[in-house]
C-alpha positions as CSV (number, residue, x, y, z in Angstrom):
1,M,73.4,83.3,88.9
2,A,73.5,87.0,89.9
3,E,75.5,89.9,88.0
4,G,79.3,89.7,89.1
5,G,79.0,93.0,91.3
6,A,75.8,91.5,93.2
7,L,77.7,88.4,93.9
8,D,80.7,90.3,95.0
9,E,78.5,92.2,97.5
10,M,76.7,89.1,98.3
11,Y,79.7,87.0,99.2
12,F,81.3,90.2,101.3
13,A,78.3,89.9,103.5
14,T,78.5,86.4,104.0
15,K,82.2,86.8,104.9
16,S,81.6,89.7,107.0
17,A,78.7,87.7,108.7
18,N,81.4,85.1,109.5
19,L,79.4,82.0,107.5
20,L,80.8,79.5,109.3
21,A,78.9,76.2,108.5
22,T,79.0,74.4,104.7
23,N,75.1,73.3,104.9
24,F,74.3,76.3,102.9
25,N,76.4,74.8,99.7
26,E,73.0,73.4,98.5
27,F,71.2,76.6,98.6
28,F,73.9,78.6,96.9
29,C,74.7,76.2,94.3
30,E,71.2,76.6,93.2
31,S,70.4,79.9,94.2
32,S,69.7,83.2,91.7
33,E,69.4,86.8,92.4
34,A,65.5,87.7,92.5
35,P,63.9,90.8,93.4
36,M,63.6,91.9,97.2
37,P,60.6,90.1,98.4
38,V,60.4,92.7,101.5
39,Q,61.4,96.2,101.5
40,V,64.4,97.6,103.6
41,V,64.1,101.0,105.4
42,G,66.6,102.8,107.2
43,P,70.3,103.6,106.3
44,V,70.7,100.1,104.8
45,R,69.9,98.6,101.3
46,G,69.0,94.9,100.2
47,R,69.6,92.3,97.4
48,A,68.3,88.4,97.6
49,L,69.1,85.3,96.6
50,R,66.3,82.9,95.6
51,S,66.4,78.8,95.5
52,P,64.0,76.1,96.0
53,Q,65.0,76.2,99.9
54,G,63.7,79.8,99.9
55,F,65.2,83.2,100.2
56,M,68.5,84.6,101.5
57,L,68.5,88.6,102.3
58,F,71.4,90.4,102.1
59,V,71.3,93.6,104.2
60,L,74.3,95.8,103.6
61,P,75.1,99.4,104.8
62,Q,74.0,102.2,102.8
63,Y,77.1,104.2,103.0
64,A,76.6,107.8,103.9
65,E,80.0,109.5,104.1
66,S,82.8,109.4,101.9
67,E,86.4,110.6,102.6
68,S,89.3,111.0,100.3
69,S,93.1,111.1,100.7
70,D,95.7,111.7,98.2
71,W,99.0,110.1,97.8
72,I,102.0,111.1,95.8
73,V,104.5,108.1,95.3
74,R,107.5,108.0,93.1
75,A,106.6,105.4,90.2
76,A,108.9,102.6,89.2
77,Y,110.1,104.5,86.1
78,G,111.1,107.6,88.3
79,S,108.2,109.9,87.5
80,P,105.7,111.1,90.7
81,A,102.3,109.7,90.7
82,L,99.5,110.9,92.1
83,F,97.0,108.3,93.8
84,A,93.4,109.2,95.3
85,I,92.1,106.6,97.8
86,T,88.5,106.8,98.8
87,Q,86.9,105.0,101.5
88,T,83.1,105.3,102.2
89,R,81.5,104.4,105.4
90,P,78.3,105.1,107.4
91,S,78.5,108.3,109.6
92,P,79.1,107.3,113.4
93,E,75.3,108.4,113.8
94,L,74.0,105.9,111.3
95,A,76.5,103.3,112.1
96,L,74.8,102.7,115.3
97,Q,71.3,102.6,113.8
98,P,69.9,99.6,112.9
99,G,67.9,99.4,109.6
100,S,64.2,97.4,109.1
101,I,62.9,95.3,106.8
102,R,59.1,95.6,106.2
103,L,57.5,92.3,105.9
104,R,54.5,91.6,103.6
105,S,52.4,91.8,106.3
106,G,53.1,95.2,107.1
107,R,55.1,94.7,110.5
108,L,58.6,96.3,110.5
109,L,61.4,94.5,111.8
110,E,64.0,96.1,113.3
111,L,67.2,94.4,112.6
112,A,69.4,93.0,115.4
113,E,72.8,94.5,114.7
114,G,73.6,98.1,113.5
115,S,73.8,99.4,109.9
116,A,77.7,99.8,109.9
117,Y,77.5,95.5,109.4
118,P,75.9,93.6,106.6
119,L,73.5,90.9,107.6
120,M,72.5,87.7,106.2
121,L,68.5,87.0,106.7
122,P,66.7,84.0,106.1
123,L,63.0,84.2,104.7
124,Q,60.7,81.4,104.1
125,Y,64.0,79.3,104.3
126,Q,62.9,75.2,104.3
127,I,65.0,73.9,107.3
128,D,63.8,70.3,106.6
129,A,60.5,68.7,105.5
130,Q,58.7,69.8,108.6
131,H,60.3,73.3,109.7
132,R,60.3,76.6,107.7
133,L,62.0,79.7,109.1
134,D,59.6,82.0,108.2
135,Y,61.8,85.3,108.8
136,S,64.8,86.3,111.3
137,N,66.1,89.8,111.9
138,A,69.2,88.4,112.6
139,T,72.1,86.9,110.4
140,M,71.8,83.0,110.2
141,L,75.3,81.5,110.7
142,G,74.3,78.0,110.0
143,I,72.4,74.7,110.8
144,G,73.8,72.0,113.0
145,G,72.4,68.8,114.9
146,A,71.5,65.7,113.3
147,T,68.1,65.0,110.8
148,G,65.1,65.8,112.8
149,Q,67.3,67.5,115.7
150,R,68.1,70.7,113.9
151,I,69.9,73.8,115.8
152,I,69.9,77.0,114.1
153,V,72.6,79.4,115.2
154,I,71.8,83.3,114.6
155,Q,73.9,86.0,115.1
156,G,73.4,89.6,116.8
157,E,74.6,92.6,118.3
158,A,75.0,92.2,122.2
159,G,72.2,94.2,123.6
160,R,70.0,94.0,120.8
161,R,66.8,92.1,120.4
162,G,66.8,88.9,118.3
163,M,63.2,87.7,116.4
164,L,62.6,85.1,114.4
165,S,59.6,82.9,113.5
166,I,59.7,79.0,112.3
167,N,56.0,77.5,111.4
168,G,54.4,80.3,112.4
169,Q,55.9,80.1,116.0
170,V,57.5,83.7,116.7
171,A,60.3,84.0,119.9
172,E,62.4,86.8,121.0
173,M,65.7,86.9,122.7
174,V,68.4,89.5,123.7
175,F,71.9,88.9,122.7
176,S,74.0,88.6,125.7
177,P,77.9,89.7,125.6
178,Y,78.9,87.0,128.0
179,E,76.8,83.7,126.7
180,P,75.3,82.1,124.2
181,V,71.3,82.4,124.3
182,K,69.2,79.1,124.1
183,L,65.5,78.5,123.2
184,T,63.2,75.9,121.3
185,V,61.0,77.2,118.6
186,S,58.6,74.5,117.3
187,G,60.9,72.1,118.2
188,I,64.0,73.4,116.6
189,T,66.9,74.6,118.9
190,V,68.1,78.0,118.4
191,V,71.5,79.3,119.5
192,A,71.8,83.1,119.5
193,V,75.5,84.7,119.8
194,S,76.3,87.7,119.8
195,R,79.1,89.2,117.2
196,E,82.0,88.5,119.9
197,W,81.0,85.0,120.4
198,A,80.2,84.3,116.7
199,G,83.9,84.4,115.7
200,R,84.4,81.6,118.1
201,T,81.1,79.4,116.8
202,W,82.3,76.3,115.3
203,F,80.2,73.5,113.5
204,A,82.1,70.5,114.0
205,D,80.2,67.3,112.7
206,G,76.8,68.1,113.9
207,R,77.9,69.8,116.9
208,I,78.3,73.2,117.5
209,L,81.6,74.5,119.8
210,I,81.4,78.0,121.0
211,G,84.3,79.7,122.6
212,P,87.4,78.2,121.1
213,A,90.0,80.6,119.5
214,Y,90.3,77.4,116.7
215,V,88.8,73.9,116.5
216,G,91.3,71.2,115.4
217,E,91.1,67.3,114.7
218,R,88.6,65.4,116.0
219,R,89.3,62.6,118.2
220,A,86.5,60.0,118.8
221,E,83.5,61.8,119.5
222,Q,85.4,64.8,120.8
223,H,87.6,68.1,119.3
224,E,90.8,69.9,119.7
225,C,89.8,73.3,121.1
226,W,92.7,75.7,121.3
227,I,92.7,77.9,124.1
228,D,93.8,81.7,124.5
229,E,93.0,84.4,127.2
230,R,89.7,85.0,125.9
231,S,88.5,81.0,126.2
232,A,87.6,80.9,129.5
233,I,84.6,78.9,129.0
234,L,83.6,76.6,126.5
235,H,80.0,75.7,125.2
236,T,79.4,72.7,123.6
237,I,76.0,71.6,121.7
238,S,75.6,68.1,121.2
239,S,74.0,67.1,117.3
240,R,70.7,66.6,119.6
241,G,71.0,69.7,121.5
242,E,72.4,69.0,124.8
243,C,74.2,71.6,126.1
244,H,77.2,71.9,128.0
245,Q,79.4,74.2,129.8
246,S,82.7,73.9,131.4
247,S,85.6,76.1,132.9
248,V,88.9,76.1,131.2
249,R,92.3,77.8,132.1
250,S,95.0,79.4,130.0
251,A,98.9,79.6,130.9
252,A,100.8,82.3,130.2
253,V,102.0,82.6,126.5
254,P,106.0,81.6,126.3
255,D,107.7,84.5,124.5
256,R,111.4,82.6,124.9
257,L,113.8,82.9,121.8
258,V,116.0,80.1,120.5
259,A,119.3,81.3,119.9
260,L,121.1,79.0,117.3
261,T,124.8,78.6,117.9
262,G,127.6,76.5,116.4
263,W,127.4,78.1,112.7
264,R,130.1,76.0,110.5
265,A,131.1,77.9,107.2
266,K,131.1,75.9,103.8
267,P,132.6,78.5,101.0
268,V,131.5,77.3,97.6
269,L,134.1,75.9,95.4
270,E,132.9,77.6,92.2
271,L,135.2,80.8,92.8
272,R,138.1,78.5,93.0
273,K,140.4,78.4,90.0
274,G,140.5,75.1,88.4
275,S,137.2,73.6,90.3
276,S,135.9,70.4,89.1
277,G,132.2,69.4,88.2
278,W,131.9,71.8,85.5
279,C,130.1,70.5,81.9
280,D,130.8,72.1,78.7
281,I,127.8,73.7,77.1
282,G,129.8,75.6,74.3
283,A,127.7,78.6,74.3
284,P,125.0,80.5,76.7
285,T,122.0,78.4,77.4
286,G,118.5,78.6,79.5
287,L,118.5,76.7,82.7
288,E,115.1,75.1,81.1
289,Q,117.4,73.0,78.6
290,L,120.1,72.4,81.3
291,G,117.2,70.7,83.5
292,A,117.9,73.2,86.0
293,Y,114.1,74.4,87.0
294,Y,114.4,76.2,90.3
295,G,116.9,77.7,92.8
296,Y,120.4,78.7,91.7
297,A,123.0,77.6,89.3
298,W,126.6,78.2,88.1
299,Y,127.7,79.4,85.1
300,R,131.5,79.6,83.7
301,A,132.9,81.5,80.8
302,F,136.3,82.6,79.4
303,F,138.3,85.1,77.5
304,D,142.1,85.4,76.3
305,S,143.1,89.0,76.7
306,D,146.4,90.3,74.8
307,E,146.9,92.8,77.6
308,E,146.3,94.1,81.3
309,R,143.4,96.6,80.7
310,N,140.5,98.1,82.5
311,S,136.8,96.8,80.6
312,T,133.4,96.2,81.1
313,I,131.0,93.2,81.2
314,L,127.4,93.3,79.8
315,L,124.6,90.4,79.5
316,T,122.5,90.5,76.7
317,L,119.9,88.0,77.1
318,A,119.4,86.7,80.7
319,A,117.2,86.1,83.8
320,D,117.1,86.7,86.3
321,R,119.9,88.1,89.0
322,F,123.6,87.4,88.8
323,H,126.2,87.6,90.8
324,I,129.5,88.4,88.6
325,F,133.0,86.8,89.9
326,H,136.2,87.6,88.1
327,K,139.4,85.6,89.0
328,D,137.5,85.2,92.4
329,Q,136.8,88.5,92.9
330,K,133.3,90.2,92.7
331,V,132.6,92.2,89.8
332,G,128.8,93.0,90.9
333,V,125.1,92.2,90.7
334,W,123.6,92.1,87.2
335,G,119.8,91.9,86.7
336,R,116.9,92.7,89.2
337,G,116.3,94.0,92.4
338,P,118.0,96.2,94.7
339,Q,122.3,96.7,94.2
340,A,121.8,95.2,90.7
341,S,122.4,97.0,87.4
342,R,121.4,96.2,83.8
343,D,124.2,98.2,82.5
344,P,127.6,97.1,81.5
345,L,129.8,96.6,84.7
346,P,133.1,97.4,85.1
347,V,135.7,94.8,85.4
348,H,140.0,94.9,85.2
349,L,141.3,92.3,83.1
350,T,144.3,90.5,83.3
351,Q,147.0,89.5,80.6
352,G,145.9,86.1,79.4
353,A,143.1,84.0,80.5
354,N,140.2,85.5,82.6
355,E,138.0,83.6,84.3
356,F,134.4,84.6,84.8
357,V,131.8,82.7,87.1
358,F,128.1,83.6,87.4
359,L,125.7,82.5,90.2
360,C,122.4,82.6,88.6
361,D,119.2,83.5,90.8
362,N,115.9,82.0,89.3
363,M,113.9,84.5,91.1
364,G,110.6,82.6,90.4
365,R,108.4,82.2,87.4
366,S,105.2,84.7,86.3
367,C,102.0,82.9,86.0
368,N,100.7,85.7,83.9
369,G,100.5,85.9,80.0
370,K,102.1,83.4,77.7
371,C,104.4,82.3,80.4
372,M,107.7,82.7,78.3
373,D,109.1,83.1,81.5
374,T,112.8,81.4,80.5
375,K,116.2,81.7,82.8
376,G,119.6,81.9,82.9
377,I,122.0,83.3,80.7
378,Q,120.5,82.5,77.0
379,G,122.5,85.4,75.0
380,D,126.0,86.2,74.8
381,A,128.0,88.2,76.9
382,Y,130.4,91.0,75.8
383,L,133.5,92.9,77.2
384,D,134.4,96.8,76.1
385,A,130.6,97.4,76.0
386,V,129.9,101.4,76.1
387,P,126.7,103.4,75.5
388,A,126.2,104.9,72.0
389,F,125.1,108.1,71.3
390,L,121.7,108.5,69.9
391,G,121.6,112.0,68.9
392,R,118.8,114.2,67.9
393,F,115.7,111.8,67.2
394,E,112.8,112.9,65.1
395,F,108.8,112.6,66.6
396,S,106.1,111.9,64.5
397,V,102.3,110.7,65.8
398,P,101.2,107.3,63.8
399,S,97.7,106.7,63.2
400,G,97.6,103.1,64.8
401,P,99.7,100.2,65.5
402,P,102.5,98.5,63.3
403,T,101.0,95.3,64.5
404,E,98.1,93.8,66.3
405,S,100.0,91.2,68.3
406,W,98.3,89.4,71.0
407,E,100.5,91.3,73.3
408,F,99.6,94.6,72.3
409,Q,95.5,94.0,72.3
410,T,96.0,92.6,76.0
411,F,97.9,96.2,76.9
412,R,95.1,98.2,75.4
413,S,92.5,96.0,76.6
414,S,94.0,95.8,80.5
415,G,92.9,99.5,81.5
416,Y,96.6,99.9,82.9
417,G,96.9,103.4,82.9
418,D,94.7,106.6,82.0
419,Q,93.8,105.1,78.8
420,E,92.1,108.5,77.8
421,A,95.3,110.0,77.6
422,F,97.1,107.1,75.8
423,R,98.3,107.8,72.1
424,F,100.6,107.0,69.5
425,S,104.2,108.5,69.1
426,R,107.1,107.8,66.9
427,L,110.9,108.6,67.4
428,R,113.2,107.7,64.6
429,F,117.4,108.0,65.5
430,R,120.3,107.4,63.1
431,V,123.4,106.1,65.0
432,S,126.6,105.5,63.5
433,T,127.8,101.7,63.6
434,K,131.1,99.8,62.6
435,P,130.8,96.2,61.1
436,V,132.6,94.8,63.6
437,D,130.4,96.1,66.3
438,G,127.4,94.6,67.6
439,A,124.4,96.7,69.6
440,L,122.2,96.2,72.5
441,L,118.9,98.7,72.7
442,A,118.2,98.9,76.5
443,F,114.6,100.0,77.6
444,R,114.5,101.2,81.4
445,W,111.4,101.7,83.3
446,M,109.4,102.1,80.2
447,P,105.9,101.7,81.1
448,Q,104.4,102.4,77.6
449,Y,103.9,99.5,75.1
450,A,106.4,99.9,72.2
451,W,107.7,98.6,68.7
452,V,111.4,98.6,67.8
453,Y,112.3,98.9,64.3
454,V,115.9,98.8,62.8
455,N,116.3,99.7,59.3
456,G,113.0,98.7,58.5
457,R,112.9,95.7,60.3
458,L,110.8,94.9,63.5
459,A,113.4,93.9,66.3
460,G,110.9,93.2,69.0
461,E,108.3,94.6,71.2
462,H,108.3,95.5,74.7
463,G,105.4,94.4,77.1
464,G,105.2,97.9,79.4
465,D,104.2,97.6,82.6
466,C,101.4,95.3,81.8
467,P,101.8,92.2,84.1
468,L,99.0,90.3,81.9
469,I,102.1,90.0,79.7
470,S,104.9,89.9,82.0
471,G,105.5,93.6,81.5
472,A,108.5,94.5,83.6
473,C,109.0,98.0,82.5
474,F,112.6,97.0,81.2
475,S,113.7,94.9,78.0
476,E,117.0,94.7,75.9
477,F,117.0,94.2,72.2
478,V,120.2,92.5,70.5
479,L,120.1,94.1,67.2
480,D,123.1,92.1,65.5
481,A,121.6,90.7,62.8
482,F,119.6,93.9,62.0
483,L,122.7,96.1,61.5
484,S,124.5,96.6,58.4
485,G,126.8,99.4,56.8
486,D,128.1,102.6,58.6
487,H,124.8,103.7,60.3
488,A,121.3,102.0,61.7
489,D,118.1,104.0,61.4
490,I,116.3,103.1,64.8
491,E,112.5,103.7,65.0
492,L,110.7,103.4,68.4
493,L,106.7,103.3,68.5
494,F,105.0,103.7,71.5
495,F,101.6,103.4,72.8
496,G,101.0,105.1,76.3
497,E,101.6,108.6,77.8
498,P,103.9,110.5,75.6
499,I,107.6,110.4,76.6
500,Q,108.9,113.3,77.3
501,D,113.0,112.6,77.1
502,P,113.8,109.4,75.9
503,G,117.5,109.9,76.7
504,D,116.3,109.2,80.2
505,R,114.9,105.7,79.4
506,V,116.2,104.6,76.0
507,V,120.1,103.3,76.1
508,L,122.1,102.1,73.3
509,F,125.1,99.8,74.0
510,T,127.6,98.8,71.4
511,Y,130.5,96.3,71.6
512,P,133.2,94.6,69.4
513,K,131.8,91.5,68.6
514,Q,134.9,89.6,68.9
515,T,134.8,90.4,73.1
516,A,132.3,87.6,73.4
517,L,133.1,85.1,75.9
518,T,133.8,81.9,75.2
519,R,133.9,78.0,76.5
520,W,130.7,78.4,78.3
521,Q,130.1,76.1,81.2
522,F,127.7,74.8,83.6
523,K,127.4,73.5,86.8
524,P,124.3,72.6,89.2
525,W,123.9,74.2,92.5
526,Q,124.4,72.1,95.5
527,A,126.2,72.5,99.1
528,P,130.0,71.7,99.5
529,V,130.6,69.0,101.8
530,N,133.9,70.4,103.2
531,E,134.1,73.4,106.0
532,G,136.0,76.5,105.6
533,S,136.3,80.4,106.2
534,A,133.6,82.3,104.9
535,R,134.8,85.6,102.6
536,P,133.1,88.8,102.6
537,D,130.7,89.2,99.8
538,S,131.4,85.8,98.6
539,P,128.2,82.9,99.1
540,V,128.9,80.9,101.6
541,W,126.5,77.9,103.0
542,W,126.1,77.9,106.8
543,E,125.2,74.8,109.0
544,C,124.5,74.2,112.5
545,T,122.1,71.7,114.2
546,F,119.9,72.5,117.6
547,D,117.4,70.4,119.7
548,K,113.9,70.6,119.5
549,P,112.6,73.7,120.9
550,N,110.6,73.7,124.2
551,L,108.5,76.0,122.5
552,P,104.7,75.2,121.1
553,G,104.0,76.0,117.8
554,P,104.1,77.8,115.3
555,L,107.7,78.3,115.3
556,F,109.8,80.8,112.9
557,L,113.2,81.3,111.6
558,A,114.3,84.8,112.1
559,T,116.6,85.4,109.1
560,Q,117.9,88.7,111.0
561,G,121.4,89.7,109.6
562,L,121.5,87.9,106.7
563,S,121.4,89.3,103.0
564,K,119.5,87.0,100.5
565,G,119.5,83.2,100.0
566,Q,117.5,80.1,101.0
567,A,117.1,77.8,104.1
568,Y,116.7,74.2,104.6
569,L,115.5,72.7,107.6
570,N,116.7,68.7,107.9
571,G,116.7,68.9,103.8
572,T,113.6,70.0,103.1
573,A,113.4,73.8,101.4
574,L,111.9,76.5,104.2
575,G,111.9,79.2,101.3
576,R,113.7,81.9,100.5
577,Y,114.7,85.4,102.2
578,W,115.7,88.5,101.5
579,E,116.9,91.3,103.6
580,I,114.6,93.6,101.9
581,G,111.8,91.5,102.8
582,P,109.0,90.5,102.6
583,Q,111.0,87.1,103.5
584,H,112.3,88.0,107.1
585,C,110.5,85.2,109.0
586,L,110.2,81.5,107.6
587,Y,107.7,79.2,109.0
588,L,109.2,75.9,110.7
589,P,106.2,73.1,110.1
590,E,105.8,71.1,113.1
591,P,105.8,67.6,111.7
592,W,109.4,68.9,110.1
593,V,111.2,69.5,113.5
594,K,112.4,66.4,115.1
595,D,114.4,65.9,118.3
596,Q,117.4,66.6,116.5
597,N,117.6,69.2,113.8
598,Q,119.9,70.1,111.0
599,L,119.5,73.9,109.5
600,A,121.3,74.9,106.5
601,L,121.3,78.2,104.8
602,F,122.6,79.8,101.5
603,D,123.5,83.3,101.9
604,E,124.7,85.0,98.6
605,E,126.9,87.4,100.4
606,G,128.1,85.2,102.8
607,K,126.9,87.2,105.5
608,S,126.9,85.9,109.3
609,P,124.2,84.0,110.9
610,D,124.9,85.1,114.2
611,Q,121.5,87.1,114.8
612,V,119.3,84.1,113.3
613,Y,117.0,82.7,116.0
614,I,113.9,80.7,116.1
615,F,110.6,82.2,117.9
616,R,107.1,81.2,118.1
617,D,104.2,83.4,117.0
618,G,102.8,84.7,120.1
619,R,99.5,85.7,118.7
620,C,98.7,82.0,118.3
621,P,96.9,79.9,121.1
622,F,99.0,76.6,122.2
623,R,97.3,75.3,124.5
624,H,94.2,72.6,123.7
625,V,91.7,70.7,125.5
626,L,89.4,68.0,124.0
627,A,85.5,69.1,124.2
C-alpha cells in the first residue's frame, strides 16, 4: 500500500467526494500507490492508486494561502501556554478556478469542480468484462445496477461541464442544480449529480435513490426514505436503469417540549446512622476486588476520638471522586473534577465514635498505557494530616534517567511538549520526620516525568501529562515504608521543561499513623425503595413516570438544573450527566420508550429535577415514505 501520508490524503479525498457506494472495496483492497499516469495542470496536485481494475486519480487542492492565529490559554498546571493554529486554503480567486488533467493524447481536460474541492477520477477503469471507463473529469461516486446493466454516478459542480469516455465513446453533460442528469454511454447508464445532490444520493441494493435526507430499512423492494424540507422530489433509478420521479411534501417540524412532573424523592439510606446492608472488608479495598466494576459504590469507616476537636481527613490512594460524609453531614469532595480537592479536607470530630461514609464515583477507565486504572479506596485514610515544610532545596543536573522503564520510554518518545527544551533536573530536600508519623508526597499539575527517591530508595514514578501512560498531571506517593530516623532525604528527578518553583506543585503532608480510619465496610450502589424528602447537598434518587411522547424521534432528555449523576429509562442506563458538560442531554433510544415509562435519576447533590424535560432534535427528518 501507499505511504501513510499519501493514503491519508486519498482517504480525505474519498470522504470529501462523498464516496457512498461499497463497490470500490475490491479496488482499494488490491490497490497500491503508483506514479501519476497523467499530468495535472493549474491550482491542483495529484496522486494515484492502481489496481487490476485500473487507476483512481486523487486531485487535491494546491493551497496557495495560509492564515495563522495565535491563542494563549491557561494550561492545566497553571502556567499560560501559546498555541499557533495555521489553516491553509486556496485564495478566493483560485478556489473558483478548476484544475485540469492532460491526457496521454495531449488533450487538456478541465475538471468538473473548482480547485477548492478534492476529486476522485477513474482512469482506464474496468467497469465489467465488456466496459471500460477510459477517463472522466468528474468524481465517480459509485457503481450501481445489476450485472450487465451497470449505472455509474458522477459528481460535479452545478453549471460546469462534465465529460467521460466509455469504450472510446465520449459524452458530455452539464451538471444541473435542480435535478440529476441521465444519459446512456456505450450501453452504460450514467447519472450526473451536482455537489448538492451528491449529498443526497444513496446506493440501495442495486438501486439509486436521489433526494432523501437519509435512506433506512428495506421493505420488500422499497426503502424508507426520510424526508426534510429539502426533499421535495425523489428520484429512483432501478437496477435496470429505469427512472422514476415523485413529489413529496414534508410536514412542519414539531418543536414541542415534554415537561416531566410528579417527581418522587428517594433519599439514600447509607448516610443514616446504623443503616444495614454493609459488608465488613477490614481494610481499604479496590472496587475491582469487591466486584463493583462500574457506576458508584459506598464505603464506610470509623474513628474513635478521645475528645471533640477540629481535624482533617486525607485519602492516600483512591480513585476517582468521593463525596465524604461525617455523621450524616457532607465534609467535601475529594479527587478529580470541579469542586474536588486532593488536599486534606477539614472535619470536626466528636468525642467517641465518628462514622465516615464515602460515595465513590468510578468516572471511567483509561484505554491508554498499561490500563492499570483501578478504582475505589485502596489505601488508608488518615486524620490530622497537615502540610510539611519542605524548606530549601539543592538543584543539580543529572546526565540521564535513573531508570529506563516502559513508562519513561513511552513519555520520551510520545512527542509531548517541546522535546528540544526538555532536559533532566534534580531537586534534593531534607525534611524532619517523627517515627510515629507517616507522609504523603503529592504532585499537583506536574506535566514533567518524575522519579521519587526517599533515603536513596525509589518510591515511585510520575507519568507526567502523557495520556499514553495514563498521565494525569497529579500523583500521590505514600512514603511510610521509606522513612526512618528523625529526617528524610527526598530526591526528585524530572524530565521535561525545567521547574521554576517546586513549591507550587510539590506538597508533602504528614499525619500520625494512629489516626488511620478502621473497621472498613463496603456496600454496593443501588436505588432505595422508600420515598422521603430530599436533603440539600446529599445524594438522592428521583423517579417519575411519563406517557410515550407524541413526538417523532430522535428524543433526548435534557438534564437542566441537575448536578452530576446517572439516568435510567425503564431500568436501562441512559448514561451519565454533569452540569459542567459535555453530557447535558441524553439520547432516548426509540425501542426503549414504551407506552408507559419510568425515569430514574441519581443526582450526587440532590438537586431538584423540576427543570428536566424531553425534546426532539429538530435538525433530523421525522417523516418517511417508501420509495
